[in-house]
C-alpha positions in Angstrom: 26.0 -45.3 54.8 23.4 -42.6 54.1 24.9 -41.2 50.9 28.1 -43.1 50.1 30.2 -42.3 47.0 30.5 -45.0 44.3 33.9 -46.0 45.7 32.6 -46.2 49.3 29.6 -48.3 48.3 31.8 -50.7 46.3 34.3 -50.9 49.1 31.5 -51.8 51.5 30.4 -54.7 49.3 34.0 -55.9 48.9 34.8 -55.6 52.6 31.6 -57.3 53.7 32.4 -60.2 51.3 36.0 -60.4 52.6 34.8 -60.6 56.2 32.3 -63.3 55.3 35.0 -65.4 53.6 37.4 -64.8 56.6 34.6 -65.7 59.0 35.0 -62.4 60.8 32.3 -60.8 62.9 30.1 -58.4 61.0 27.5 -55.8 61.7 23.9 -56.4 60.5 24.3 -54.5 57.3 27.5 -56.2 56.4 25.9 -59.6 57.0 22.9 -58.6 54.8 25.4 -57.5 52.0 27.4 -60.8 52.4 24.1 -62.8 52.1 23.3 -60.9 48.9 26.8 -61.6 47.5 26.5 -65.2 48.6 23.4 -65.6 46.4 25.4 -64.3 43.4 28.3 -66.7 42.9 28.9 -65.1 39.4 30.2 -62.0 41.2 32.5 -63.7 43.7 35.6 -63.6 41.6 35.1 -60.0 40.8 34.7 -59.0 44.4 37.8 -61.0 45.3 39.9 -59.2 42.7 42.2 -56.3 43.7 40.8 -53.9 41.0 37.1 -54.7 41.5 36.3 -51.2 42.9 37.8 -49.4 39.9 36.1 -51.3 37.1 33.7 -49.4 35.0 30.5 -51.0 33.7 28.9 -49.3 30.8 25.8 -50.1 28.8 28.1 -50.6 25.8 29.8 -53.5 27.6 26.5 -55.4 27.4 27.1 -56.6 31.0 25.1 -55.9 34.1 26.9 -53.7 36.7 27.2 -56.2 39.5 27.5 -53.4 42.1 24.3 -51.8 40.9 22.5 -55.2 40.8 23.5 -56.0 44.4 22.7 -52.5 45.5 19.2 -52.9 44.1 18.9 -56.2 46.1 19.9 -54.3 49.2 17.3 -51.6 48.5 14.6 -54.3 48.1 15.6 -56.0 51.4 15.1 -52.6 53.1 11.8 -52.1 51.4 10.5 -55.5 52.4 11.7 -55.0 56.0 9.5 -51.9 56.4 6.8 -52.7 53.7 7.6 -49.5 51.8 6.0 -48.7 49.5 3.0 -50.1 51.4 2.0 -53.4 49.9 5.5 -54.3 48.5 5.8 -57.2 51.0 2.5 -58.8 50.0 3.4 -58.3 46.3 6.7 -60.0 46.9 5.0 -62.8 48.7 2.8 -63.3 45.6 6.0 -63.5 43.5 7.4 -66.0 45.9 4.3 -68.1 45.8 4.4 -68.1 42.0 8.1 -68.7 41.7 8.7 -71.0 44.7 12.2 -69.5 45.0 13.0 -66.4 47.1 15.9 -65.3 45.0 13.9 -65.5 41.8 11.0 -63.7 43.5 13.5 -60.9 44.5 14.6 -60.7 40.9 10.9 -60.1 39.9 10.9 -57.1 42.3 14.4 -56.0 41.1 13.3 -56.0 37.5 10.3 -53.9 38.4 12.4 -51.5 40.4 15.0 -51.2 37.6 12.3 -50.4 35.0 10.8 -47.7 37.2 14.2 -46.2 37.9 15.0 -46.2 34.1 11.7 -44.6 33.2 12.1 -42.0 35.9 15.6 -41.1 34.7 14.5 -41.1 31.0 11.5 -38.8 31.7 13.1 -36.6 34.4 10.2 -37.3 36.8 10.2 -38.7 40.3 10.0 -42.4 40.9 6.4 -43.6 40.7 5.9 -45.9 43.7 2.5 -46.9 42.7 3.6 -48.0 39.2 6.5 -49.9 40.8 4.1 -51.7 43.1 1.7 -52.5 40.3 4.5 -54.0 38.2 5.6 -56.3 41.1 1.9 -57.3 41.6 1.7 -58.1 37.9 4.8 -60.3 38.0 3.3 -62.0 41.1 0.1 -62.9 39.3 1.7 -63.9 35.9 1.3 -67.4 34.9 
């Protein structure tokens, strides 16, 4: 999945979760996605509904787009696996030490990534990897 459409990405999340629930064998990426879904029980019913892939999530709804949220988790897992941007793994470890909970620490990283993406879209500039890393470091050192 190098450049999936919205529908393809959503179908991948839904199918990975279905396979997890059915105890079917999965490829590594499907297992990673199923683990992300597992850590978000608030999304289980949505992913199990027949119209999950078609639902629109707009800012006017006031709700977080669960597919976007889980996709950001997936991006973070890939970043941590290869330490890209360099230093993200150490910054995550600082968040983990402060939080004492891996999922909450990942949410620190996710919030930082979301802010940087929003700023990039708003200003029409490329993502600032150093600013992203700095925000994660700040969250890891917050008291």
